[in-house]
ROSEZA-263219 format. One record per residue (C-alpha): residue number from 1; chain; y, z, x. Coordinates in pm, whole numbers, always signed. Each point is the difference from the previous one (the first is absolute). Example, Ala and Ser with C-alpha at 12.3 -4.5 7.8 and 13.67 -1.06 7.14 Angstrom:
<pt><i>1</i><ch>A</ch><c2>-450</c2><c3>+780</c3><c1>+1230</c1></pt>
<pt><i>2</i><ch>A</ch><c2>+344</c2><c3>-66</c3><c1>+137</c1></pt>
END
This chain:
<pt><i>1</i><ch>A</ch><c2>+3</c2><c3>+0</c3><c1>+14</c1></pt>
<pt><i>2</i><ch>A</ch><c2>+238</c2><c3>+69</c3><c1>+276</c1></pt>
<pt><i>3</i><ch>A</ch><c2>-8</c2><c3>-363</c3><c1>+80</c1></pt>
<pt><i>4</i><ch>A</ch><c2>+147</c2><c3>-93</c3><c1>-345</c1></pt>
<pt><i>5</i><ch>A</ch><c2>+228</c2><c3>+316</c3><c1>-49</c1></pt>
<pt><i>6</i><ch>A</ch><c2>+379</c2><c3>-87</c3><c1>+16</c1></pt>
<pt><i>7</i><ch>A</ch><c2>+84</c2><c3>+343</c3><c1>+134</c1></pt>
<pt><i>8</i><ch>A</ch><c2>-248</c2><c3>-25</c3><c1>+276</c1></pt>
<pt><i>9</i><ch>A</ch><c2>+101</c2><c3>-361</c3><c1>+89</c1></pt>
<pt><i>10</i><ch>A</ch><c2>+373</c2><c3>+132</c3><c1>+53</c1></pt>
<pt><i>11</i><ch>A</ch><c2>-117</c2><c3>+315</c3><c1>+201</c1></pt>
<pt><i>12</i><ch>A</ch><c2>-213</c2><c3>-237</c3><c1>+212</c1></pt>
<pt><i>13</i><ch>A</ch><c2>+288</c2><c3>-234</c3><c1>+76</c1></pt>
<pt><i>14</i><ch>A</ch><c2>+285</c2><c3>+266</c3><c1>+72</c1></pt>
<pt><i>15</i><ch>A</ch><c2>+62</c2><c3>-178</c3><c1>+318</c1></pt>
<pt><i>16</i><ch>A</ch><c2>+116</c2><c3>-307</c3><c1>-193</c1></pt>
<pt><i>17</i><ch>A</ch><c2>+290</c2><c3>+179</c3><c1>-177</c1></pt>
<pt><i>18</i><ch>A</ch><c2>+262</c2><c3>-138</c3><c1>+234</c1></pt>
<pt><i>19</i><ch>A</ch><c2>-156</c2><c3>-338</c3><c1>+5</c1></pt>
<pt><i>20</i><ch>A</ch><c2>+102</c2><c3>-314</c3><c1>-170</c1></pt>
<pt><i>21</i><ch>A</ch><c2>-302</c2><c3>+15</c3><c1>-211</c1></pt>
<pt><i>22</i><ch>A</ch><c2>+135</c2><c3>+289</c3><c1>-229</c1></pt>
<pt><i>23</i><ch>A</ch><c2>+366</c2><c3>-129</c3><c1>+23</c1></pt>
<pt><i>24</i><ch>A</ch><c2>-109</c2><c3>-311</c3><c1>-183</c1></pt>
<pt><i>25</i><ch>A</ch><c2>-162</c2><c3>+151</c3><c1>-294</c1></pt>
<pt><i>26</i><ch>A</ch><c2>+181</c2><c3>+42</c3><c1>-324</c1></pt>
<pt><i>27</i><ch>A</ch><c2>+100</c2><c3>+313</c3><c1>-195</c1></pt>
<pt><i>28</i><ch>A</ch><c2>-295</c2><c3>+188</c3><c1>-171</c1></pt>
<pt><i>29</i><ch>A</ch><c2>+23</c2><c3>+143</c3><c1>-356</c1></pt>
<pt><i>30</i><ch>A</ch><c2>-336</c2><c3>+200</c3><c1>-97</c1></pt>
<pt><i>31</i><ch>A</ch><c2>-39</c2><c3>+81</c3><c1>-359</c1></pt>
<pt><i>32</i><ch>A</ch><c2>-246</c2><c3>+270</c3><c1>-115</c1></pt>
<pt><i>33</i><ch>A</ch><c2>-68</c2><c3>+194</c3><c1>-319</c1></pt>
<pt><i>34</i><ch>A</ch><c2>-17</c2><c3>+385</c3><c1>+11</c1></pt>
<pt><i>35</i><ch>A</ch><c2>-310</c2><c3>+1</c3><c1>-229</c1></pt>
<pt><i>36</i><ch>A</ch><c2>-210</c2><c3>-210</c3><c1>+255</c1></pt>
<pt><i>37</i><ch>A</ch><c2>-346</c2><c3>+146</c3><c1>+26</c1></pt>
<pt><i>38</i><ch>A</ch><c2>-135</c2><c3>-244</c3><c1>+257</c1></pt>
<pt><i>39</i><ch>A</ch><c2>+264</c2><c3>+9</c3><c1>+269</c1></pt>
<pt><i>40</i><ch>A</ch><c2>+226</c2><c3>+330</c3><c1>-25</c1></pt>
<pt><i>41</i><ch>A</ch><c2>+366</c2><c3>-94</c3><c1>+0</c1></pt>
<pt><i>42</i><ch>A</ch><c2>+71</c2><c3>+207</c3><c1>+302</c1></pt>
<pt><i>43</i><ch>A</ch><c2>-191</c2><c3>-251</c3><c1>+200</c1></pt>
<pt><i>44</i><ch>A</ch><c2>+299</c2><c3>-252</c3><c1>-66</c1></pt>
<pt><i>45</i><ch>A</ch><c2>+247</c2><c3>+253</c3><c1>+97</c1></pt>
<pt><i>46</i><ch>A</ch><c2>-190</c2><c3>+62</c3><c1>+338</c1></pt>
<pt><i>47</i><ch>A</ch><c2>-36</c2><c3>-376</c3><c1>+54</c1></pt>
<pt><i>48</i><ch>A</ch><c2>+384</c2><c3>-75</c3><c1>-47</c1></pt>
<pt><i>49</i><ch>A</ch><c2>+55</c2><c3>+292</c3><c1>+236</c1></pt>
<pt><i>50</i><ch>A</ch><c2>-227</c2><c3>-154</c3><c1>+265</c1></pt>
<pt><i>51</i><ch>A</ch><c2>+149</c2><c3>-344</c3><c1>-53</c1></pt>
<pt><i>52</i><ch>A</ch><c2>+351</c2><c3>+147</c3><c1>+46</c1></pt>
<pt><i>53</i><ch>A</ch><c2>-95</c2><c3>+174</c3><c1>+320</c1></pt>
<pt><i>54</i><ch>A</ch><c2>-144</c2><c3>-335</c3><c1>+123</c1></pt>
<pt><i>55</i><ch>A</ch><c2>+349</c2><c3>-157</c3><c1>-51</c1></pt>
<pt><i>56</i><ch>A</ch><c2>-65</c2><c3>-175</c3><c1>-334</c1></pt>
<pt><i>57</i><ch>A</ch><c2>+220</c2><c3>-1</c3><c1>-297</c1></pt>
<pt><i>58</i><ch>A</ch><c2>-225</c2><c3>+159</c3><c1>-266</c1></pt>
<pt><i>59</i><ch>A</ch><c2>+73</c2><c3>+172</c3><c1>-323</c1></pt>
<pt><i>60</i><ch>A</ch><c2>-196</c2><c3>+88</c3><c1>-302</c1></pt>
<pt><i>61</i><ch>A</ch><c2>+39</c2><c3>+83</c3><c1>-365</c1></pt>
<pt><i>62</i><ch>A</ch><c2>-198</c2><c3>+211</c3><c1>-197</c1></pt>
<pt><i>63</i><ch>A</ch><c2>-93</c2><c3>-58</c3><c1>-381</c1></pt>
<pt><i>64</i><ch>A</ch><c2>-52</c2><c3>+327</c3><c1>-198</c1></pt>
<pt><i>65</i><ch>A</ch><c2>-305</c2><c3>+5</c3><c1>-207</c1></pt>
<pt><i>66</i><ch>A</ch><c2>-139</c2><c3>-340</c3><c1>+113</c1></pt>
<pt><i>67</i><ch>A</ch><c2>-349</c2><c3>-49</c3><c1>+153</c1></pt>
<pt><i>68</i><ch>A</ch><c2>-176</c2><c3>-231</c3><c1>+231</c1></pt>
<pt><i>69</i><ch>A</ch><c2>-33</c2><c3>-273</c3><c1>-256</c1></pt>
<pt><i>70</i><ch>A</ch><c2>+308</c2><c3>+36</c3><c1>-216</c1></pt>
<pt><i>71</i><ch>A</ch><c2>+236</c2><c3>-290</c3><c1>+12</c1></pt>
<pt><i>72</i><ch>A</ch><c2>+328</c2><c3>+97</c3><c1>+190</c1></pt>
END
C-alpha cells in the first residue's frame, strides 16, 4: 500500500520539494465529507499538511455530514 499512498509518496520525495517538479504542479483542493467511514477526514487534513510542507499549494474543504459516496 505504501507504493500507492499519496502521503508516503510525498514523504519519500521530500528531497524534491525545491525542485522544478513540485513548482510546475497546479494548486490542489481536496474535498472530503465528515461522515466518511472509508477514509477518515483527518487523513485529508494530514495529507494537505504534508503537501504544504513539501512546498505545494494545497487546501482542503470539509463537507459536514457527507460520506465517501455522497455527491459533493
